[in-house]
PDB file of N, CA, C and O in Angstrom, chain B, residues numbered from 101:
ATOM      1  N   MET B 101     -40.052  14.386  66.353  1.00  0.00           N
ATOM      2  CA  MET B 101     -40.566  15.480  64.849  1.00  0.00           C
ATOM      3  C   MET B 101     -39.414  16.724  64.623  1.00  0.00           C
ATOM      4  O   MET B 101     -38.849  17.387  65.493  1.00  0.00           O
ATOM      5  N   ASN B 102     -39.300  16.784  63.421  1.00  0.00           N
ATOM      6  CA  ASN B 102     -38.429  17.662  62.875  1.00  0.00           C
ATOM      7  C   ASN B 102     -38.986  19.198  63.219  1.00  0.00           C
ATOM      8  O   ASN B 102     -40.158  19.550  63.349  1.00  0.00           O
ATOM      9  N   GLU B 103     -37.719  20.037  63.329  1.00  0.00           N
ATOM     10  CA  GLU B 103     -38.652  21.420  63.328  1.00  0.00           C
ATOM     11  C   GLU B 103     -39.648  22.169  62.233  1.00  0.00           C
ATOM     12  O   GLU B 103     -39.291  22.054  61.060  1.00  0.00           O
ATOM     13  N   ASN B 104     -40.708  22.829  62.457  1.00  0.00           N
ATOM     14  CA  ASN B 104     -40.985  23.550  61.413  1.00  0.00           C
ATOM     15  C   ASN B 104     -40.356  24.257  60.373  1.00  0.00           C
ATOM     16  O   ASN B 104     -39.436  24.974  60.768  1.00  0.00           O
ATOM     17  N   GLN B 105     -40.525  24.269  59.430  1.00  0.00           N
ATOM     18  CA  GLN B 105     -39.802  25.015  58.597  1.00  0.00           C
ATOM     19  C   GLN B 105     -40.531  25.964  57.830  1.00  0.00           C
ATOM     20  O   GLN B 105     -40.075  26.388  56.768  1.00  0.00           O
ATOM     21  N   PHE B 106     -41.651  26.338  58.293  1.00  0.00           N
ATOM     22  CA  PHE B 106     -42.688  27.125  57.701  1.00  0.00           C
ATOM     23  C   PHE B 106     -41.749  28.640  57.775  1.00  0.00           C
ATOM     24  O   PHE B 106     -40.672  28.741  58.362  1.00  0.00           O
ATOM     25  N   ASN B 107     -42.293  29.506  57.197  1.00  0.00           N
ATOM     26  CA  ASN B 107     -41.353  31.190  57.376  1.00  0.00           C
ATOM     27  C   ASN B 107     -39.991  30.869  56.748  1.00  0.00           C
ATOM     28  O   ASN B 107     -39.182  31.447  57.475  1.00  0.00           O
ATOM     29  N   LYS B 108     -39.554  30.457  56.103  1.00  0.00           N
ATOM     30  CA  LYS B 108     -38.064  30.430  55.704  1.00  0.00           C
ATOM     31  C   LYS B 108     -38.081  30.369  54.108  1.00  0.00           C
ATOM     32  O   LYS B 108     -38.850  29.708  53.411  1.00  0.00           O
ATOM     33  N   VAL B 109     -36.849  31.382  53.615  1.00  0.00           N
ATOM     34  CA  VAL B 109     -36.666  31.865  52.631  1.00  0.00           C
ATOM     35  C   VAL B 109     -36.180  30.293  51.723  1.00  0.00           C
ATOM     36  O   VAL B 109     -35.095  29.745  51.914  1.00  0.00           O
ATOM     37  N   ALA B 110     -37.437  29.679  50.567  1.00  0.00           N
ATOM     38  CA  ALA B 110     -36.718  28.599  49.458  1.00  0.00           C
ATOM     39  C   ALA B 110     -36.194  28.965  48.705  1.00  0.00           C
ATOM     40  O   ALA B 110     -35.139  28.333  48.666  1.00  0.00           O
ATOM     41  N   TRP B 111     -36.243  30.009  47.610  1.00  0.00           N
ATOM     42  CA  TRP B 111     -35.113  30.941  47.266  1.00  0.00           C
ATOM     43  C   TRP B 111     -35.765  31.525  46.578  1.00  0.00           C
ATOM     44  O   TRP B 111     -36.981  31.331  46.548  1.00  0.00           O
ATOM     45  N   PHE B 112     -34.966  32.700  45.573  1.00  0.00           N
ATOM     46  CA  PHE B 112     -35.477  33.973  45.242  1.00  0.00           C
ATOM     47  C   PHE B 112     -35.299  34.032  43.563  1.00  0.00           C
ATOM     48  O   PHE B 112     -34.604  33.386  42.779  1.00  0.00           O
ATOM     49  N   GLU B 113     -36.157  34.999  43.419  1.00  0.00           N
ATOM     50  CA  GLU B 113     -35.718  35.246  41.712  1.00  0.00           C
ATOM     51  C   GLU B 113     -35.388  36.612  41.294  1.00  0.00           C
ATOM     52  O   GLU B 113     -35.988  37.554  41.811  1.00  0.00           O
ATOM     53  N   ILE B 114     -34.372  36.828  40.290  1.00  0.00           N
ATOM     54  CA  ILE B 114     -33.985  38.013  39.762  1.00  0.00           C
ATOM     55  C   ILE B 114     -34.314  38.101  38.161  1.00  0.00           C
ATOM     56  O   ILE B 114     -34.508  37.052  37.546  1.00  0.00           O
ATOM     57  N   GLY B 115     -34.335  38.553  37.921  1.00  0.00           N
ATOM     58  CA  GLY B 115     -34.226  38.985  36.297  1.00  0.00           C
ATOM     59  C   GLY B 115     -32.686  40.127  35.583  1.00  0.00           C
ATOM     60  O   GLY B 115     -32.205  41.169  36.029  1.00  0.00           O
ATOM     61  N   SER B 116     -32.417  39.493  34.643  1.00  0.00           N
ATOM     62  CA  SER B 116     -30.945  40.554  34.366  1.00  0.00           C
ATOM     63  C   SER B 116     -30.980  40.666  32.690  1.00  0.00           C
ATOM     64  O   SER B 116     -31.557  39.892  31.926  1.00  0.00           O
ATOM     65  N   SER B 117     -30.345  41.623  32.411  1.00  0.00           N
ATOM     66  CA  SER B 117     -30.255  42.136  30.970  1.00  0.00           C
ATOM     67  C   SER B 117     -29.161  41.712  30.718  1.00  0.00           C
ATOM     68  O   SER B 117     -28.826  41.686  29.533  1.00  0.00           O
ATOM     69  N   ASN B 118     -28.123  41.178  31.876  1.00  0.00           N
ATOM     70  CA  ASN B 118     -26.846  40.996  31.616  1.00  0.00           C
ATOM     71  C   ASN B 118     -26.299  40.089  32.305  1.00  0.00           C
ATOM     72  O   ASN B 118     -25.320  40.153  33.049  1.00  0.00           O
ATOM     73  N   THR B 119     -27.287  38.815  31.905  1.00  0.00           N
ATOM     74  CA  THR B 119     -26.524  37.648  32.376  1.00  0.00           C
ATOM     75  C   THR B 119     -25.168  37.250  32.801  1.00  0.00           C
ATOM     76  O   THR B 119     -25.224  36.456  33.740  1.00  0.00           O
ATOM     77  N   GLU B 120     -24.040  37.520  32.446  1.00  0.00           N
ATOM     78  CA  GLU B 120     -22.476  37.080  32.529  1.00  0.00           C
ATOM     79  C   GLU B 120     -22.661  37.752  33.943  1.00  0.00           C
ATOM     80  O   GLU B 120     -22.901  37.151  34.990  1.00  0.00           O
ATOM     81  N   GLU B 121     -22.507  39.081  33.782  1.00  0.00           N
ATOM     82  CA  GLU B 121     -22.286  40.289  34.420  1.00  0.00           C
ATOM     83  C   GLU B 121     -22.795  40.403  35.770  1.00  0.00           C
ATOM     84  O   GLU B 121     -22.209  40.958  36.699  1.00  0.00           O
ATOM     85  N   THR B 122     -24.287  39.660  35.829  1.00  0.00           N
ATOM     86  CA  THR B 122     -24.611  38.797  37.243  1.00  0.00           C
ATOM     87  C   THR B 122     -24.181  37.768  37.687  1.00  0.00           C
ATOM     88  O   THR B 122     -23.871  37.697  38.876  1.00  0.00           O
ATOM     89  N   GLN B 123     -24.021  36.425  36.613  1.00  0.00           N
ATOM     90  CA  GLN B 123     -23.582  35.633  37.097  1.00  0.00           C
ATOM     91  C   GLN B 123     -21.793  35.846  38.085  1.00  0.00           C
ATOM     92  O   GLN B 123     -21.369  35.484  39.183  1.00  0.00           O
ATOM     93  N   GLN B 124     -21.156  36.732  36.739  1.00  0.00           N
ATOM     94  CA  GLN B 124     -19.851  37.021  37.775  1.00  0.00           C
ATOM     95  C   GLN B 124     -19.735  37.928  38.839  1.00  0.00           C
ATOM     96  O   GLN B 124     -18.594  38.090  39.274  1.00  0.00           O
ATOM     97  N   PHE B 125     -20.775  38.642  39.430  1.00  0.00           N
ATOM     98  CA  PHE B 125     -20.879  39.081  40.531  1.00  0.00           C
ATOM     99  C   PHE B 125     -21.336  38.739  41.913  1.00  0.00           C
ATOM    100  O   PHE B 125     -21.241  39.150  43.070  1.00  0.00           O
ATOM    101  N   PHE B 126     -21.850  37.833  41.252  1.00  0.00           N
ATOM    102  CA  PHE B 126     -22.536  36.604  42.828  1.00  0.00           C
ATOM    103  C   PHE B 126     -21.305  35.762  43.026  1.00  0.00           C
ATOM    104  O   PHE B 126     -20.899  35.504  44.159  1.00  0.00           O
ATOM    105  N   ASN B 127     -20.493  35.179  41.550  1.00  0.00           N
ATOM    106  CA  ASN B 127     -19.504  34.615  42.021  1.00  0.00           C
ATOM    107  C   ASN B 127     -18.063  35.049  42.941  1.00  0.00           C
ATOM    108  O   ASN B 127     -17.453  34.499  43.859  1.00  0.00           O
ATOM    109  N   ASN B 128     -17.880  36.367  42.147  1.00  0.00           N
ATOM    110  CA  ASN B 128     -17.574  37.178  43.349  1.00  0.00           C
ATOM    111  C   ASN B 128     -17.476  37.464  44.476  1.00  0.00           C
ATOM    112  O   ASN B 128     -16.422  37.705  45.065  1.00  0.00           O
ATOM    113  N   VAL B 129     -18.866  37.476  45.045  1.00  0.00           N
ATOM    114  CA  VAL B 129     -19.279  38.519  46.413  1.00  0.00           C
ATOM    115  C   VAL B 129     -19.553  36.859  47.531  1.00  0.00           C
ATOM    116  O   VAL B 129     -19.626  36.797  48.759  1.00  0.00           O
ATOM    117  N   PHE B 130     -19.630  35.915  46.679  1.00  0.00           N
ATOM    118  CA  PHE B 130     -20.820  34.732  47.423  1.00  0.00           C
ATOM    119  C   PHE B 130     -20.219  33.211  46.728  1.00  0.00           C
ATOM    120  O   PHE B 130     -20.476  32.118  47.233  1.00  0.00           O
ATOM    121  N   GLY B 131     -19.508  33.366  45.674  1.00  0.00           N
ATOM    122  CA  GLY B 131     -18.720  31.940  45.513  1.00  0.00           C
ATOM    123  C   GLY B 131     -19.503  31.078  44.904  1.00  0.00           C
ATOM    124  O   GLY B 131     -19.322  29.898  44.607  1.00  0.00           O
ATOM    125  N   TRP B 132     -20.684  32.020  44.697  1.00  0.00           N
ATOM    126  CA  TRP B 132     -22.007  30.766  43.459  1.00  0.00           C
ATOM    127  C   TRP B 132     -21.411  30.563  42.379  1.00  0.00           C
ATOM    128  O   TRP B 132     -20.538  31.276  41.885  1.00  0.00           O
ATOM    129  N   ASP B 133     -21.788  29.727  42.022  1.00  0.00           N
ATOM    130  CA  ASP B 133     -21.283  29.315  40.238  1.00  0.00           C
ATOM    131  C   ASP B 133     -22.605  28.980  39.872  1.00  0.00           C
ATOM    132  O   ASP B 133     -23.467  28.629  40.678  1.00  0.00           O
ATOM    133  N   TYR B 134     -22.767  29.094  38.607  1.00  0.00           N
ATOM    134  CA  TYR B 134     -23.940  29.377  37.870  1.00  0.00           C
ATOM    135  C   TYR B 134     -23.914  28.012  36.422  1.00  0.00           C
ATOM    136  O   TYR B 134     -22.972  27.590  35.752  1.00  0.00           O
ATOM    137  N   LYS B 135     -25.396  27.668  36.409  1.00  0.00           N
ATOM    138  CA  LYS B 135     -25.337  25.997  36.046  1.00  0.00           C
ATOM    139  C   LYS B 135     -26.858  26.905  35.213  1.00  0.00           C
ATOM    140  O   LYS B 135     -27.495  27.905  35.544  1.00  0.00           O
ATOM    141  N   THR B 136     -26.957  25.996  34.097  1.00  0.00           N
ATOM    142  CA  THR B 136     -27.427  26.518  32.605  1.00  0.00           C
ATOM    143  C   THR B 136     -28.718  25.867  32.667  1.00  0.00           C
ATOM    144  O   THR B 136     -28.663  24.855  31.969  1.00  0.00           O
ATOM    145  N   ASN B 137     -30.057  26.034  33.294  1.00  0.00           N
ATOM    146  CA  ASN B 137     -31.212  25.540  33.077  1.00  0.00           C
ATOM    147  C   ASN B 137     -32.281  25.773  31.350  1.00  0.00           C
ATOM    148  O   ASN B 137     -33.324  26.392  31.560  1.00  0.00           O
ATOM    149  N   ASN B 138     -32.128  25.461  30.256  1.00  0.00           N
ATOM    150  CA  ASN B 138     -32.563  25.555  29.266  1.00  0.00           C
ATOM    151  C   ASN B 138     -34.809  24.842  28.986  1.00  0.00           C
ATOM    152  O   ASN B 138     -35.711  25.351  28.321  1.00  0.00           O
ATOM    153  N   ASN B 139     -34.799  23.966  29.599  1.00  0.00           N
ATOM    154  CA  ASN B 139     -35.529  23.157  29.393  1.00  0.00           C
ATOM    155  C   ASN B 139     -37.064  24.333  30.634  1.00  0.00           C
ATOM    156  O   ASN B 139     -37.536  23.636  31.533  1.00  0.00           O
ATOM    157  N   LEU B 140     -37.351  25.082  30.607  1.00  0.00           N
ATOM    158  CA  LEU B 140     -38.335  25.602  31.471  1.00  0.00           C
ATOM    159  C   LEU B 140     -39.619  26.402  30.200  1.00  0.00           C
ATOM    160  O   LEU B 140     -39.861  27.609  30.215  1.00  0.00           O
ATOM    161  N   ASN B 141     -40.131  25.630  29.427  1.00  0.00           N
ATOM    162  CA  ASN B 141     -41.141  26.203  28.155  1.00  0.00           C
ATOM    163  C   ASN B 141     -40.219  27.217  27.312  1.00  0.00           C
ATOM    164  O   ASN B 141     -40.695  28.294  26.954  1.00  0.00           O
ATOM    165  N   GLY B 142     -39.013  26.893  27.025  1.00  0.00           N
ATOM    166  CA  GLY B 142     -38.334  28.164  26.013  1.00  0.00           C
ATOM    167  C   GLY B 142     -38.075  29.647  26.918  1.00  0.00           C
ATOM    168  O   GLY B 142     -37.981  30.701  26.290  1.00  0.00           O
ATOM    169  N   ILE B 143     -37.980  29.636  28.274  1.00  0.00           N
ATOM    170  CA  ILE B 143     -37.641  30.152  29.438  1.00  0.00           C
ATOM    171  C   ILE B 143     -36.305  30.278  29.592  1.00  0.00           C
ATOM    172  O   ILE B 143     -35.890  29.177  29.955  1.00  0.00           O
ATOM    173  N   ASN B 144     -35.430  31.043  29.504  1.00  0.00           N
ATOM    174  CA  ASN B 144     -33.653  31.079  30.026  1.00  0.00           C
ATOM    175  C   ASN B 144     -33.528  31.214  31.327  1.00  0.00           C
ATOM    176  O   ASN B 144     -33.114  32.242  31.862  1.00  0.00           O
ATOM    177  N   TYR B 145     -33.872  30.201  31.916  1.00  0.00           N
ATOM    178  CA  TYR B 145     -33.355  30.160  33.135  1.00  0.00           C
ATOM    179  C   TYR B 145     -31.942  29.458  33.946  1.00  0.00           C
ATOM    180  O   TYR B 145     -31.671  28.303  33.618  1.00  0.00           O
ATOM    181  N   GLY B 146     -31.104  30.097  34.929  1.00  0.00           N
ATOM    182  CA  GLY B 146     -30.192  29.511  35.552  1.00  0.00           C
ATOM    183  C   GLY B 146     -30.045  29.660  36.866  1.00  0.00           C
ATOM    184  O   GLY B 146     -30.428  30.755  37.277  1.00  0.00           O
ATOM    185  N   ARG B 147     -29.512  28.744  37.866  1.00  0.00           N
ATOM    186  CA  ARG B 147     -29.169  28.442  38.936  1.00  0.00           C
ATOM    187  C   ARG B 147     -28.423  28.829  39.170  1.00  0.00           C
ATOM    188  O   ARG B 147     -27.546  28.682  38.319  1.00  0.00           O
ATOM    189  N   LEU B 148     -28.021  29.605  40.355  1.00  0.00           N
ATOM    190  CA  LEU B 148     -26.766  30.051  41.227  1.00  0.00           C
ATOM    191  C   LEU B 148     -26.601  29.220  42.524  1.00  0.00           C
ATOM    192  O   LEU B 148     -27.254  29.344  43.560  1.00  0.00           O
ATOM    193  N   GLN B 149     -25.612  28.358  42.263  1.00  0.00           N
ATOM    194  CA  GLN B 149     -25.390  27.600  43.585  1.00  0.00           C
ATOM    195  C   GLN B 149     -24.390  27.687  44.001  1.00  0.00           C
ATOM    196  O   GLN B 149     -23.504  28.078  43.240  1.00  0.00           O
ATOM    197  N   GLU B 150     -24.005  27.318  45.608  1.00  0.00           N
ATOM    198  CA  GLU B 150     -22.920  26.676  46.614  1.00  0.00           C
ATOM    199  C   GLU B 150     -22.890  24.877  46.417  1.00  0.00           C
ATOM    200  O   GLU B 150     -23.595  24.170  47.137  1.00  0.00           O
ATOM    201  N   SER B 151     -22.186  24.427  45.592  1.00  0.00           N
ATOM    202  CA  SER B 151     -22.143  22.878  45.469  1.00  0.00           C
ATOM    203  C   SER B 151     -23.434  22.740  45.008  1.00  0.00           C
ATOM    204  O   SER B 151     -23.877  23.033  43.897  1.00  0.00           O
ATOM    205  N   SER B 152     -24.198  22.100  46.299  1.00  0.00           N
ATOM    206  CA  SER B 152     -25.408  21.017  45.248  1.00  0.00           C
ATOM    207  C   SER B 152     -26.712  21.648  45.732  1.00  0.00           C
ATOM    208  O   SER B 152     -27.790  21.161  45.394  1.00  0.00           O
ATOM    209  N   GLU B 153     -26.598  23.205  46.869  1.00  0.00           N
ATOM    210  CA  GLU B 153     -27.600  23.754  47.562  1.00  0.00           C
ATOM    211  C   GLU B 153     -27.941  25.196  46.322  1.00  0.00           C
ATOM    212  O   GLU B 153     -27.138  25.988  45.829  1.00  0.00           O
ATOM    213  N   HIS B 154     -29.525  25.069  46.125  1.00  0.00           N
ATOM    214  CA  HIS B 154     -29.140  25.882  45.141  1.00  0.00           C
ATOM    215  C   HIS B 154     -29.772  27.290  45.939  1.00  0.00           C
ATOM    216  O   HIS B 154     -30.533  27.289  46.907  1.00  0.00           O
ATOM    217  N   HIS B 155     -29.234  28.421  45.250  1.00  0.00           N
ATOM    218  CA  HIS B 155     -29.705  29.768  46.545  1.00  0.00           C
ATOM    219  C   HIS B 155     -30.721  30.737  45.759  1.00  0.00           C
ATOM    220  O   HIS B 155     -31.599  31.360  46.356  1.00  0.00           O
ATOM    221  N   MET B 156     -30.444  30.841  43.783  1.00  0.00           N
ATOM    222  CA  MET B 156     -31.155  31.934  43.669  1.00  0.00           C
ATOM    223  C   MET B 156     -31.488  31.175  42.267  1.00  0.00           C
ATOM    224  O   MET B 156     -30.895  30.111  42.084  1.00  0.00           O
ATOM    225  N   LEU B 157     -32.357  31.616  41.294  1.00  0.00           N
ATOM    226  CA  LEU B 157     -32.860  31.399  39.860  1.00  0.00           C
ATOM    227  C   LEU B 157     -32.157  32.875  38.943  1.00  0.00           C
ATOM    228  O   LEU B 157     -31.917  33.938  39.516  1.00  0.00           O
ATOM    229  N   LEU B 158     -32.042  32.762  38.236  1.00  0.00           N
ATOM    230  CA  LEU B 158     -31.873  33.842  36.807  1.00  0.00           C
ATOM    231  C   LEU B 158     -32.318  34.016  35.564  1.00  0.00           C
ATOM    232  O   LEU B 158     -31.772  33.538  34.570  1.00  0.00           O
ATOM    233  N   LYS B 159     -33.438  34.782  35.561  1.00  0.00           N
ATOM    234  CA  LYS B 159     -33.667  34.551  34.234  1.00  0.00           C
ATOM    235  C   LYS B 159     -32.724  36.170  33.419  1.00  0.00           C
ATOM    236  O   LYS B 159     -32.204  37.234  33.757  1.00  0.00           O
ATOM    237  N   ASP B 160     -33.030  35.313  32.160  1.00  0.00           N
ATOM    238  CA  ASP B 160     -32.313  36.114  31.023  1.00  0.00           C
ATOM    239  C   ASP B 160     -33.167  36.611  30.311  1.00  0.00           C
ATOM    240  O   ASP B 160     -33.661  35.922  29.419  1.00  0.00           O
ATOM    241  N   PHE B 161     -33.601  38.030  30.523  1.00  0.00           N
ATOM    242  CA  PHE B 161     -34.230  39.067  30.117  1.00  0.00           C
ATOM    243  C   PHE B 161     -33.690  40.001  28.705  1.00  0.00           C
ATOM    244  O   PHE B 161     -34.300  40.887  28.107  1.00  0.00           O
ATOM    245  N   SER B 162     -32.157  39.364  28.413  1.00  0.00           N
ATOM    246  CA  SER B 162     -31.576  39.836  27.305  1.00  0.00           C
ATOM    247  C   SER B 162     -32.441  40.206  25.569  1.00  0.00           C
ATOM    248  O   SER B 162     -32.290  41.003  24.643  1.00  0.00           O
ATOM    249  N   ARG B 163     -33.482  38.901  25.978  1.00  0.00           N
ATOM    250  CA  ARG B 163     -34.130  38.746  24.329  1.00  0.00           C
ATOM    251  C   ARG B 163     -35.649  39.129  24.222  1.00  0.00           C
ATOM    252  O   ARG B 163     -36.227  39.067  23.137  1.00  0.00           O
TER     253      ARG B 163
END
């Protein structure tokens, strides 16, 4: 039987009015790349991730 996976962080989400600067910060600090995902009912989201692991959603508040 697998170990219980409850009480572990699945993802977190932040908003930014300057997503380009935020992307650069997380890339410099953690080495995470940014992948755009604009298919969420008109909401501009992106994923900060390392290889295929998703770490964070970034919502664009500049509009």
